[in-house]
VEXTORLUM-768863 format. One line per field, with one value per atom (N, C-alpha, C): atom name; residue number from 0; z, y negated, x. Coordinates in Angstrom, 3 decimals. Example, Ala and Ser with C-alpha at 12.3 -4.5 7.8 and 13.67 -1.06 7.14 Angstrom:
BEGIN
atome: N / CA / C / N / CA / C
num: 0 / 0 / 0 / 1 / 1 / 1
pz: 7.800 / 7.800 / 7.800 / 7.080 / 7.140 / 7.870
py: 5.690 / 4.500 / 3.300 / 2.250 / 1.060 / -0.030
px: 13.190 / 12.300 / 13.200 / 12.850 / 13.670 / 12.900
//
This chain:
BEGIN
atome: N / CA / C / N / CA / C / N / CA / C / N / CA / C / N / CA / C / N / CA / C / N / CA / C / N / CA / C / N / CA / C / N / CA / C / N / CA / C / N / CA / C / N / CA / C / N / CA / C / N / CA / C / N / CA / C / N / CA / C / N / CA / C / N / CA / C / N / CA / C / N / CA / C / N / CA / C / N / CA / C / N / CA / C / N / CA / C / N / CA / C / N / CA / C / N / CA / C / N / CA / C / N / CA / C / N / CA / C / N / CA / C / N / CA / C / N / CA / C / N / CA / C / N / CA / C / N / CA / C / N / CA / C / N / CA / C / N / CA / C / N / CA / C / N / CA / C / N / CA / C / N / CA / C / N / CA / C / N / CA / C / N / CA / C / N / CA / C / N / CA / C / N / CA / C / N / CA / C / N / CA / C / N / CA / C / N / CA / C / N / CA / C / N / CA / C / N / CA / C / N / CA / C / N / CA / C / N / CA / C / N / CA / C / N / CA / C / N / CA / C / N / CA / C / N / CA / C / N / CA / C / N / CA / C / N / CA / C / N / CA / C / N / CA / C / N / CA / C / N / CA / C / N / CA / C / N / CA / C / N / CA / C / N / CA / C / N / CA / C / N / CA / C / N / CA / C / N / CA / C / N / CA / C / N / CA / C / N / CA / C / N / CA / C / N / CA / C / N / CA / C / N / CA / C / N / CA / C / N / CA / C / N / CA / C / N / CA / C / N / CA / C / N / CA / C / N / CA / C / N / CA / C / N / CA / C / N / CA / C / N / CA / C / N / CA / C / N / CA / C / N / CA / C / N / CA / C / N / CA / C / N / CA / C / N / CA / C / N / CA / C / N / CA / C / N / CA / C / N / CA / C / N / CA / C / N / CA / C / N / CA / C / N / CA / C / N / CA / C / N / CA / C / N / CA / C / N / CA / C / N / CA / C / N / CA / C / N / CA / C / N / CA / C / N / CA / C / N / CA / C / N / CA / C / N / CA / C / N / CA / C / N / CA / C / N / CA / C / N / CA / C / N / CA / C / N / CA / C / N / CA / C / N / CA / C / N / CA / C / N / CA / C / N / CA / C / N / CA / C / N / CA / C / N / CA / C / N / CA / C / N / CA / C / N / CA / C / N / CA / C / N / CA / C / N / CA / C / N / CA / C / N / CA / C / N / CA / C / N / CA / C / N / CA / C / N / CA / C / N / CA / C / N / CA / C / N / CA / C / N / CA / C / N / CA / C / N / CA / C / N / CA / C / N / CA / C / N / CA / C / N / CA / C / N / CA / C / N / CA / C / N / CA / C / N / CA / C / N / CA / C / N / CA / C / N / CA / C / N / CA / C / N / CA / C / N / CA / C / N / CA / C / N / CA / C / N / CA / C / N / CA / C
num: 0 / 0 / 0 / 1 / 1 / 1 / 2 / 2 / 2 / 3 / 3 / 3 / 4 / 4 / 4 / 5 / 5 / 5 / 6 / 6 / 6 / 7 / 7 / 7 / 8 / 8 / 8 / 9 / 9 / 9 / 10 / 10 / 10 / 11 / 11 / 11 / 12 / 12 / 12 / 13 / 13 / 13 / 14 / 14 / 14 / 15 / 15 / 15 / 16 / 16 / 16 / 17 / 17 / 17 / 18 / 18 / 18 / 19 / 19 / 19 / 20 / 20 / 20 / 21 / 21 / 21 / 22 / 22 / 22 / 23 / 23 / 23 / 24 / 24 / 24 / 25 / 25 / 25 / 26 / 26 / 26 / 27 / 27 / 27 / 28 / 28 / 28 / 29 / 29 / 29 / 30 / 30 / 30 / 31 / 31 / 31 / 32 / 32 / 32 / 33 / 33 / 33 / 34 / 34 / 34 / 35 / 35 / 35 / 36 / 36 / 36 / 37 / 37 / 37 / 38 / 38 / 38 / 39 / 39 / 39 / 40 / 40 / 40 / 41 / 41 / 41 / 42 / 42 / 42 / 43 / 43 / 43 / 44 / 44 / 44 / 45 / 45 / 45 / 46 / 46 / 46 / 47 / 47 / 47 / 48 / 48 / 48 / 49 / 49 / 49 / 50 / 50 / 50 / 51 / 51 / 51 / 52 / 52 / 52 / 53 / 53 / 53 / 54 / 54 / 54 / 55 / 55 / 55 / 56 / 56 / 56 / 57 / 57 / 57 / 58 / 58 / 58 / 59 / 59 / 59 / 60 / 60 / 60 / 61 / 61 / 61 / 62 / 62 / 62 / 63 / 63 / 63 / 64 / 64 / 64 / 65 / 65 / 65 / 66 / 66 / 66 / 67 / 67 / 67 / 68 / 68 / 68 / 69 / 69 / 69 / 70 / 70 / 70 / 71 / 71 / 71 / 72 / 72 / 72 / 73 / 73 / 73 / 74 / 74 / 74 / 75 / 75 / 75 / 76 / 76 / 76 / 77 / 77 / 77 / 78 / 78 / 78 / 79 / 79 / 79 / 80 / 80 / 80 / 81 / 81 / 81 / 82 / 82 / 82 / 83 / 83 / 83 / 84 / 84 / 84 / 85 / 85 / 85 / 86 / 86 / 86 / 87 / 87 / 87 / 88 / 88 / 88 / 89 / 89 / 89 / 90 / 90 / 90 / 91 / 91 / 91 / 92 / 92 / 92 / 93 / 93 / 93 / 94 / 94 / 94 / 95 / 95 / 95 / 96 / 96 / 96 / 97 / 97 / 97 / 98 / 98 / 98 / 99 / 99 / 99 / 100 / 100 / 100 / 101 / 101 / 101 / 102 / 102 / 102 / 103 / 103 / 103 / 104 / 104 / 104 / 105 / 105 / 105 / 106 / 106 / 106 / 107 / 107 / 107 / 108 / 108 / 108 / 109 / 109 / 109 / 110 / 110 / 110 / 111 / 111 / 111 / 112 / 112 / 112 / 113 / 113 / 113 / 114 / 114 / 114 / 115 / 115 / 115 / 116 / 116 / 116 / 117 / 117 / 117 / 118 / 118 / 118 / 119 / 119 / 119 / 120 / 120 / 120 / 121 / 121 / 121 / 122 / 122 / 122 / 123 / 123 / 123 / 124 / 124 / 124 / 125 / 125 / 125 / 126 / 126 / 126 / 127 / 127 / 127 / 128 / 128 / 128 / 129 / 129 / 129 / 130 / 130 / 130 / 131 / 131 / 131 / 132 / 132 / 132 / 133 / 133 / 133 / 134 / 134 / 134 / 135 / 135 / 135 / 136 / 136 / 136 / 137 / 137 / 137 / 138 / 138 / 138 / 139 / 139 / 139 / 140 / 140 / 140 / 141 / 141 / 141 / 142 / 142 / 142 / 143 / 143 / 143 / 144 / 144 / 144 / 145 / 145 / 145 / 146 / 146 / 146 / 147 / 147 / 147 / 148 / 148 / 148 / 149 / 149 / 149 / 150 / 150 / 150 / 151 / 151 / 151 / 152 / 152 / 152 / 153 / 153 / 153 / 154 / 154 / 154 / 155 / 155 / 155 / 156 / 156 / 156 / 157 / 157 / 157 / 158 / 158 / 158 / 159 / 159 / 159 / 160 / 160 / 160 / 161 / 161 / 161 / 162 / 162 / 162 / 163 / 163 / 163 / 164 / 164 / 164 / 165 / 165 / 165 / 166 / 166 / 166 / 167 / 167 / 167 / 168 / 168 / 168 / 169 / 169 / 169 / 170 / 170 / 170 / 171 / 171 / 171 / 172 / 172 / 172 / 173 / 173 / 173 / 174 / 174 / 174
pz: 3.366 / 2.774 / 3.571 / 4.185 / 5.355 / 4.979 / 5.287 / 4.569 / 5.787 / 5.106 / 5.982 / 5.947 / 6.770 / 6.779 / 7.772 / 8.105 / 9.183 / 8.900 / 10.094 / 8.796 / 9.389 / 10.308 / 10.418 / 10.151 / 9.478 / 8.043 / 8.435 / 7.886 / 7.136 / 8.059 / 9.611 / 10.748 / 11.060 / 11.196 / 12.015 / 10.845 / 10.028 / 8.564 / 9.225 / 9.907 / 9.435 / 11.028 / 12.577 / 13.459 / 14.214 / 14.480 / 15.598 / 14.551 / 13.540 / 12.862 / 13.567 / 12.669 / 12.963 / 14.227 / 14.871 / 16.793 / 17.209 / 16.596 / 17.429 / 16.813 / 16.113 / 15.479 / 15.709 / 15.399 / 16.115 / 16.306 / 16.916 / 17.379 / 16.159 / 15.544 / 14.935 / 13.309 / 13.074 / 12.057 / 10.447 / 10.451 / 9.572 / 9.036 / 7.346 / 6.087 / 6.687 / 5.770 / 5.376 / 4.539 / 4.029 / 3.227 / 1.793 / 0.997 / -0.884 / -1.289 / -2.008 / -3.198 / -4.719 / -4.784 / -5.748 / -6.734 / -7.750 / -8.532 / -9.448 / -10.908 / -11.784 / -11.189 / -10.388 / -10.319 / -9.332 / -8.831 / -7.428 / -8.318 / -9.362 / -10.236 / -10.817 / -11.140 / -11.735 / -10.343 / -9.596 / -8.440 / -7.722 / -8.214 / -8.633 / -6.891 / -6.270 / -5.559 / -5.784 / -5.279 / -5.981 / -4.395 / -4.504 / -3.711 / -2.106 / -1.550 / 0.064 / 0.231 / 1.461 / 1.501 / 2.480 / 1.869 / 2.949 / 3.720 / 4.654 / 5.849 / 5.243 / 5.254 / 4.575 / 3.453 / 2.424 / 1.381 / 1.498 / 2.317 / 2.865 / 3.389 / 4.215 / 4.685 / 4.120 / 3.140 / 2.203 / 1.190 / 0.451 / -0.437 / 0.754 / 1.470 / 2.623 / 2.226 / 2.802 / 3.231 / 1.514 / 0.710 / -0.635 / -1.307 / -0.713 / -1.258 / -2.320 / -3.107 / -3.708 / -2.502 / -3.000 / -2.243 / -2.477 / -3.810 / -4.225 / -3.619 / -3.662 / -3.811 / -2.675 / -0.789 / -0.087 / 0.117 / -1.421 / -1.138 / -2.203 / -2.964 / -4.322 / -3.883 / -3.804 / -3.421 / -5.100 / -4.931 / -5.315 / -5.829 / -6.342 / -6.489 / -6.163 / -5.297 / -3.915 / -2.925 / -2.025 / -1.323 / -0.040 / 0.858 / 2.186 / 3.376 / 3.818 / 4.898 / 6.374 / 7.193 / 8.235 / 8.169 / 6.969 / 6.373 / 5.528 / 4.852 / 3.660 / 3.607 / 2.663 / 2.725 / 2.467 / 2.739 / 2.762 / 1.328 / 2.221 / 1.391 / 1.769 / 1.431 / 1.727 / 1.801 / 3.001 / 3.407 / 3.332 / 2.128 / 2.003 / 1.984 / 2.802 / 3.479 / 2.839 / 2.880 / 1.896 / 2.562 / 3.505 / 3.644 / 3.100 / 3.535 / 2.973 / 3.306 / 3.037 / 3.958 / 5.088 / 6.397 / 7.073 / 7.239 / 6.355 / 6.109 / 5.535 / 4.831 / 4.444 / 5.182 / 5.933 / 7.113 / 7.835 / 8.670 / 9.504 / 8.788 / 7.248 / 7.133 / 6.887 / 6.593 / 6.651 / 7.861 / 9.102 / 10.224 / 10.476 / 9.903 / 10.548 / 9.791 / 8.546 / 7.475 / 8.064 / 6.656 / 7.516 / 6.383 / 5.904 / 5.677 / 4.207 / 3.380 / 2.289 / 2.040 / 2.828 / 3.112 / 2.770 / 3.582 / 3.989 / 3.129 / 2.815 / 1.651 / 0.120 / -0.351 / -1.530 / -0.749 / 0.417 / 0.850 / 0.517 / 0.881 / 1.312 / -0.393 / -1.073 / -2.461 / -3.376 / -2.567 / -3.799 / -3.064 / -1.904 / -1.411 / -1.725 / -1.443 / -3.057 / -3.918 / -4.859 / -6.435 / -6.324 / -5.368 / -5.228 / -4.875 / -3.932 / -3.648 / -5.195 / -5.183 / -6.754 / -8.043 / -7.921 / -9.024 / -8.911 / -7.622 / -7.098 / -7.576 / -6.874 / -7.319 / -8.841 / -9.783 / -11.008 / -11.640 / -10.789 / -11.729 / -10.740 / -9.565 / -8.754 / -10.311 / -10.133 / -11.235 / -12.385 / -13.168 / -14.477 / -14.336 / -13.280 / -13.046 / -11.783 / -11.790 / -11.309 / -12.149 / -11.145 / -12.173 / -10.995 / -11.490 / -10.125 / -10.588 / -10.028 / -9.922 / -9.639 / -10.440 / -10.004 / -10.674 / -10.169 / -10.573 / -11.360 / -12.796 / -13.740 / -13.628 / -13.273 / -13.414 / -13.047 / -12.215 / -11.317 / -12.061 / -13.295 / -13.640 / -13.059 / -12.858 / -12.473 / -13.560 / -13.621 / -14.904 / -13.779 / -14.611 / -14.275 / -15.125 / -14.684 / -15.308 / -15.585 / -16.110 / -16.020 / -14.940 / -14.199 / -13.463 / -14.821 / -14.258 / -15.003 / -14.295 / -13.192 / -12.436 / -11.166 / -9.804 / -8.031 / -7.256 / -6.655 / -5.772 / -4.502 / -4.395 / -3.044 / -2.188 / -0.726 / -0.437 / -0.053 / 0.084 / 0.813 / 2.211 / 2.614 / 4.391 / 4.786 / 4.456 / 4.839 / 6.149 / 6.380 / 8.460 / 8.384 / 9.400 / 9.101 / 10.665 / 11.352 / 12.877 / 12.947 / 13.383 / 13.700 / 15.149 / 15.742 / 16.538 / 18.017 / 18.058 / 19.165 / 18.803 / 17.863 / 17.662 / 17.470 / 16.066 / 15.860 / 14.825 / 13.936 / 12.043 / 10.968 / 10.916 / 9.007 / 8.457 / 7.268 / 6.572 / 6.046 / 5.497 / 5.016 / 4.348 / 3.987 / 3.600 / 3.792 / 4.306 / 4.318 / 3.229 / 2.232 / 0.753 / 0.760 / 1.149 / 1.573 / -0.017 / -0.600 / -1.659 / -1.189 / -1.434 / -1.946 / -2.503 / -2.080 / -2.646 / -3.511 / -4.440 / -5.345 / -6.893 / -7.682 / -9.259 / -10.276 / -11.619 / -12.135 / -13.454 / -13.876 / -15.228 / -16.318 / -17.130 / -18.048 / -19.374 / -18.365 / -18.929 / -18.035 / -17.695 / -17.225 / -15.092 / -15.259 / -13.783 / -12.539 / -11.744 / -10.403 / -10.094 / -9.648 / -8.817 / -7.299
py: -11.754 / -10.538 / -10.229 / -9.393 / -8.638 / -7.487 / -7.686 / -7.173 / -5.782 / -4.838 / -3.437 / -2.640 / -2.959 / -2.259 / -1.077 / -0.562 / 1.170 / 2.176 / 3.044 / 4.822 / 4.870 / 4.082 / 3.525 / 2.695 / 2.378 / 1.325 / 1.621 / 2.918 / 3.429 / 3.748 / 4.246 / 5.122 / 4.269 / 2.842 / 2.230 / 2.616 / 2.824 / 3.013 / 4.419 / 5.388 / 6.366 / 6.819 / 6.441 / 6.922 / 5.915 / 4.964 / 3.391 / 3.228 / 2.483 / 2.160 / 2.713 / 4.064 / 4.678 / 5.469 / 5.528 / 5.919 / 4.137 / 3.096 / 2.128 / 1.686 / 1.870 / 2.230 / 3.514 / 4.747 / 5.701 / 5.673 / 4.418 / 4.711 / 4.121 / 3.320 / 1.981 / 3.001 / 3.791 / 3.994 / 3.427 / 3.616 / 3.143 / 4.076 / 3.742 / 4.768 / 5.362 / 6.111 / 6.354 / 6.280 / 5.640 / 4.851 / 5.627 / 4.900 / 5.324 / 4.625 / 6.022 / 5.511 / 4.508 / 3.418 / 2.748 / 2.577 / 2.821 / 2.195 / 3.115 / 2.918 / 3.860 / 5.252 / 4.080 / 4.841 / 6.203 / 5.628 / 6.656 / 7.918 / 7.475 / 9.058 / 9.879 / 8.951 / 9.359 / 10.615 / 10.673 / 11.055 / 12.640 / 12.333 / 13.119 / 13.085 / 11.255 / 10.814 / 9.934 / 10.104 / 9.870 / 10.088 / 9.403 / 9.223 / 9.365 / 9.880 / 9.514 / 9.296 / 8.885 / 8.790 / 10.141 / 10.949 / 12.157 / 11.701 / 11.785 / 11.122 / 11.637 / 12.598 / 13.229 / 12.603 / 12.479 / 11.955 / 10.356 / 9.772 / 8.184 / 8.266 / 8.793 / 9.345 / 9.511 / 10.212 / 10.225 / 9.030 / 8.683 / 7.499 / 6.882 / 6.122 / 5.236 / 5.181 / 6.744 / 7.040 / 7.449 / 7.103 / 6.535 / 8.496 / 9.369 / 10.431 / 10.656 / 11.873 / 12.422 / 13.205 / 12.912 / 13.388 / 14.928 / 15.006 / 16.197 / 17.416 / 15.934 / 17.655 / 16.943 / 17.033 / 16.763 / 16.665 / 17.099 / 16.765 / 15.486 / 15.503 / 14.480 / 13.117 / 11.802 / 10.700 / 9.758 / 8.991 / 7.635 / 7.001 / 7.008 / 6.201 / 6.133 / 5.226 / 5.265 / 5.588 / 6.309 / 6.405 / 5.492 / 5.693 / 4.353 / 4.799 / 3.571 / 3.774 / 2.596 / 2.507 / 1.662 / 0.195 / -0.785 / -1.450 / -2.085 / -0.745 / -0.821 / -1.868 / -2.330 / -2.571 / -1.566 / -0.858 / 0.190 / 0.040 / -1.336 / -2.080 / -2.960 / -3.799 / -4.871 / -4.507 / -5.316 / -5.244 / -6.749 / -6.340 / -7.760 / -7.844 / -8.099 / -8.255 / -9.254 / -8.752 / -8.844 / -9.206 / -10.132 / -10.301 / -11.417 / -10.747 / -11.774 / -13.126 / -13.692 / -15.005 / -14.738 / -15.501 / -15.001 / -15.606 / -16.046 / -15.775 / -14.609 / -14.098 / -12.413 / -11.280 / -11.339 / -10.567 / -11.309 / -12.271 / -12.523 / -11.411 / -11.651 / -11.247 / -9.800 / -9.562 / -8.011 / -7.198 / -8.094 / -7.378 / -7.772 / -8.508 / -8.686 / -8.416 / -8.052 / -7.058 / -5.815 / -5.155 / -3.722 / -3.113 / -1.809 / -0.344 / -1.523 / -1.946 / -2.102 / -3.423 / -4.105 / -5.084 / -5.078 / -4.446 / -3.886 / -3.301 / -1.947 / -1.067 / -2.471 / -3.348 / -4.492 / -4.958 / -5.811 / -6.521 / -5.695 / -4.735 / -3.657 / -3.247 / -3.000 / -2.178 / -3.659 / -5.046 / -6.212 / -6.690 / -5.722 / -6.602 / -5.721 / -4.288 / -3.537 / -3.342 / -3.977 / -4.808 / -5.645 / -6.521 / -7.145 / -7.291 / -6.386 / -5.532 / -4.858 / -4.208 / -3.318 / -3.972 / -5.450 / -5.929 / -6.894 / -7.229 / -7.508 / -6.694 / -5.328 / -4.353 / -4.138 / -4.115 / -4.196 / -5.658 / -6.568 / -8.318 / -7.446 / -7.353 / -7.056 / -6.377 / -4.976 / -4.266 / -5.086 / -4.939 / -5.882 / -6.919 / -7.117 / -8.437 / -8.238 / -6.782 / -6.510 / -6.489 / -6.557 / -6.218 / -5.977 / -5.437 / -4.974 / -5.756 / -5.425 / -5.829 / -4.943 / -4.670 / -3.765 / -4.091 / -3.281 / -3.279 / -2.714 / -3.186 / -2.166 / -2.859 / -1.936 / -2.437 / -4.114 / -4.252 / -5.809 / -6.400 / -6.263 / -7.731 / -6.978 / -7.845 / -7.586 / -7.879 / -7.168 / -6.488 / -6.717 / -7.567 / -7.292 / -6.503 / -5.844 / -4.399 / -4.935 / -4.690 / -4.712 / -3.587 / -3.549 / -1.626 / -1.253 / -0.038 / 1.022 / 1.694 / 0.312 / 0.501 / 0.941 / 0.668 / 0.726 / 1.929 / 1.880 / 2.789 / 2.106 / 2.415 / 1.360 / 2.090 / 2.002 / 2.109 / 1.098 / 1.472 / 0.651 / 0.537 / 0.381 / 0.617 / -0.085 / -0.233 / -1.054 / -1.310 / -2.425 / -2.526 / -3.464 / -3.534 / -4.666 / -5.143 / -5.103 / -5.775 / -6.623 / -7.919 / -7.638 / -7.095 / -7.596 / -6.419 / -7.107 / -8.694 / -8.609 / -8.254 / -7.399 / -6.834 / -7.972 / -8.694 / -10.085 / -9.539 / -9.484 / -9.219 / -10.224 / -8.827 / -9.483 / -8.251 / -8.373 / -7.593 / -7.764 / -6.854 / -6.969 / -5.583 / -5.886 / -4.496 / -4.522 / -3.549 / -3.833 / -2.924 / -3.742 / -3.149 / -3.441 / -1.352 / -1.012 / -1.010 / -2.150 / -1.296 / -0.708 / 0.103 / 1.006 / 0.634 / 0.095 / -0.660 / 0.422 / 1.020 / 2.372 / 1.652 / 1.956 / 1.636 / 2.213 / 2.614 / 3.359 / 2.518 / 2.626 / 1.184 / 1.906 / 1.140 / 1.554 / 3.253 / 3.217 / 4.263 / 5.476 / 5.162 / 6.356 / 7.011 / 6.370 / 6.484 / 5.658 / 5.970 / 5.257 / 4.649 / 3.603 / 2.041 / 1.929
px: 2.443 / 3.111 / 4.368 / 4.511 / 5.319 / 6.585 / 7.618 / 8.574 / 8.616 / 8.401 / 8.818 / 9.642 / 10.821 / 12.198 / 12.705 / 13.241 / 13.734 / 13.432 / 13.399 / 13.151 / 11.997 / 11.160 / 10.119 / 8.760 / 9.246 / 8.443 / 6.624 / 6.251 / 5.127 / 4.912 / 5.320 / 4.437 / 3.351 / 3.462 / 2.153 / 1.250 / 0.944 / -0.085 / -0.780 / -0.314 / -0.400 / -0.310 / -0.172 / 0.215 / -0.977 / -0.455 / -0.852 / -2.306 / -2.343 / -3.453 / -4.542 / -4.560 / -5.946 / -6.114 / -5.127 / -5.270 / -5.855 / -5.666 / -6.141 / -7.561 / -7.960 / -9.484 / -10.421 / -9.928 / -10.266 / -11.621 / -12.352 / -13.851 / -14.302 / -14.112 / -14.459 / -14.801 / -14.356 / -15.092 / -14.177 / -13.414 / -12.370 / -11.836 / -11.838 / -12.088 / -10.383 / -9.967 / -8.705 / -8.118 / -6.872 / -6.172 / -6.700 / -6.092 / -6.420 / -5.302 / -4.862 / -3.890 / -4.732 / -3.369 / -3.658 / -1.940 / -2.302 / -0.943 / -0.813 / -0.466 / -0.388 / 0.981 / 2.356 / 3.558 / 3.304 / 1.830 / 1.337 / 0.242 / 0.049 / -0.284 / 0.394 / 1.884 / 2.768 / 3.426 / 3.111 / 3.648 / 2.829 / 1.409 / 0.710 / -0.416 / -0.542 / -0.915 / -2.022 / -3.071 / -4.546 / -5.286 / -6.549 / -7.590 / -7.329 / -7.388 / -7.072 / -5.662 / -4.828 / -3.749 / -3.240 / -2.506 / -1.803 / -0.983 / -0.580 / 0.163 / 1.736 / 1.436 / 2.909 / 3.931 / 2.801 / 3.052 / 3.516 / 2.449 / 3.008 / 4.381 / 4.667 / 5.617 / 6.956 / 6.899 / 7.621 / 8.202 / 6.793 / 7.479 / 7.709 / 7.559 / 8.194 / 9.474 / 9.767 / 11.244 / 11.882 / 11.648 / 12.016 / 12.563 / 11.472 / 11.461 / 10.361 / 10.497 / 9.573 / 8.484 / 6.936 / 6.121 / 6.062 / 6.224 / 6.319 / 7.679 / 8.921 / 9.951 / 10.954 / 10.625 / 11.296 / 12.931 / 13.371 / 14.471 / 15.357 / 14.438 / 14.677 / 14.544 / 15.528 / 15.068 / 14.363 / 13.584 / 13.235 / 14.114 / 14.677 / 16.044 / 16.751 / 17.475 / 18.805 / 18.105 / 18.901 / 18.570 / 18.662 / 17.389 / 17.944 / 18.210 / 18.876 / 19.276 / 18.295 / 19.217 / 18.266 / 18.168 / 18.687 / 18.466 / 17.671 / 17.664 / 16.514 / 15.083 / 14.794 / 13.430 / 12.795 / 11.531 / 10.993 / 9.482 / 9.312 / 8.136 / 7.435 / 6.007 / 5.598 / 4.399 / 4.278 / 2.295 / 1.584 / 0.489 / -0.311 / -1.117 / -1.361 / -2.843 / -3.651 / -4.882 / -5.968 / -6.953 / -7.141 / -8.460 / -9.492 / -11.533 / -11.921 / -11.874 / -12.871 / -13.321 / -13.793 / -13.919 / -14.737 / -16.172 / -17.021 / -18.269 / -18.556 / -17.551 / -17.837 / -17.878 / -16.940 / -16.781 / -17.921 / -18.772 / -19.597 / -20.824 / -20.862 / -22.333 / -21.681 / -20.616 / -20.604 / -20.665 / -20.423 / -20.850 / -22.020 / -23.080 / -24.327 / -25.548 / -24.697 / -25.744 / -26.222 / -27.858 / -27.771 / -26.574 / -27.065 / -26.480 / -26.266 / -27.034 / -27.348 / -25.977 / -26.191 / -25.181 / -23.860 / -23.479 / -22.368 / -21.787 / -22.545 / -21.997 / -21.380 / -22.225 / -21.770 / -20.908 / -20.655 / -19.430 / -17.951 / -18.297 / -17.208 / -16.729 / -17.371 / -17.895 / -16.459 / -16.960 / -16.859 / -15.397 / -15.473 / -13.908 / -12.838 / -13.293 / -12.339 / -12.442 / -12.969 / -12.848 / -11.853 / -11.757 / -10.859 / -9.497 / -9.259 / -8.215 / -7.759 / -8.355 / -7.762 / -7.791 / -8.163 / -8.107 / -6.235 / -6.374 / -4.589 / -3.681 / -3.968 / -2.920 / -2.578 / -3.694 / -3.805 / -2.656 / -2.789 / -2.347 / -0.752 / -0.833 / 0.833 / 1.454 / 0.344 / 0.935 / 2.210 / 0.954 / 1.696 / 2.255 / 2.443 / 4.011 / 4.851 / 5.361 / 6.383 / 7.338 / 8.464 / 9.513 / 11.065 / 11.678 / 12.547 / 14.257 / 15.214 / 16.509 / 17.549 / 18.617 / 19.947 / 20.759 / 21.877 / 23.437 / 23.356 / 24.584 / 24.803 / 26.325 / 26.832 / 28.715 / 28.842 / 28.789 / 28.673 / 27.892 / 26.824 / 25.740 / 24.477 / 23.820 / 22.375 / 21.303 / 20.479 / 19.724 / 18.372 / 16.997 / 16.030 / 15.335 / 14.238 / 13.222 / 12.264 / 11.015 / 9.645 / 9.708 / 8.365 / 8.279 / 7.163 / 7.477 / 6.355 / 5.139 / 5.100 / 3.672 / 4.463 / 3.252 / 3.504 / 3.120 / 3.362 / 3.243 / 2.795 / 1.729 / 0.657 / 0.053 / -0.846 / -2.045 / -2.399 / -3.734 / -4.871 / -5.267 / -5.090 / -6.068 / -6.531 / -7.961 / -9.547 / -9.650 / -9.261 / -9.994 / -11.214 / -12.390 / -13.537 / -13.195 / -12.594 / -12.124 / -10.972 / -10.750 / -9.211 / -9.237 / -8.038 / -7.243 / -7.989 / -8.812 / -9.826 / -11.158 / -11.444 / -12.028 / -13.697 / -13.333 / -14.236 / -14.262 / -15.436 / -15.488 / -14.526 / -13.614 / -12.722 / -12.301 / -13.040 / -12.977 / -11.398 / -10.031 / -8.956 / -8.746 / -7.688 / -7.119 / -5.429 / -4.748 / -3.167 / -3.404 / -2.622 / -2.080 / -0.095 / -0.336 / 1.454 / 2.101 / 3.007 / 3.214 / 4.738 / 5.108 / 6.432 / 7.609 / 8.896 / 9.844 / 10.317 / 9.346 / 10.176 / 9.432 / 9.553 / 9.188 / 9.456 / 8.968 / 9.759 / 10.251 / 11.142 / 11.667 / 11.350 / 11.259 / 10.352 / 11.289 / 12.843 / 13.718 / 13.282 / 12.377 / 11.707 / 12.559 / 12.957 / 14.252 / 13.395 / 13.137 / 13.012 / 14.247 / 13.901 / 14.585 / 14.045
//
């Protein structure tokens, strides 16, 4: 897992990553998590909405923060890289279209299951009058960016599951 900090924390996923793999047919990212749905985010990742969420802003209203404001040192999110075993990646690389489709469907199902598990167990902490409170999250905002090769262009089916450092609390506030 990689911690994403700074104002350009989300830029890699919508600028560098698609350009790096431009000719390899990589799909666009997809939104995951109940809190993504609460923000009207579903289906393919929209670059502007993704960057807004990673900046701690409501993607529907550029003048509204999701919880506290971010500064240059703020943790914007986390990249949980979900990699298929090498044997699965080789099977994907050598398989016909049907095999490749089955491999990707299984991989996507595993990533969705992990995102669901994280969502069910997510919590956050914040200060209330000098005391630290820990509350359960009411969902996560995440985007999955699937890739099928490593940077060295070896077969490596993996997904960058980028989870925004914003959760909805049980009382409806964004933290």
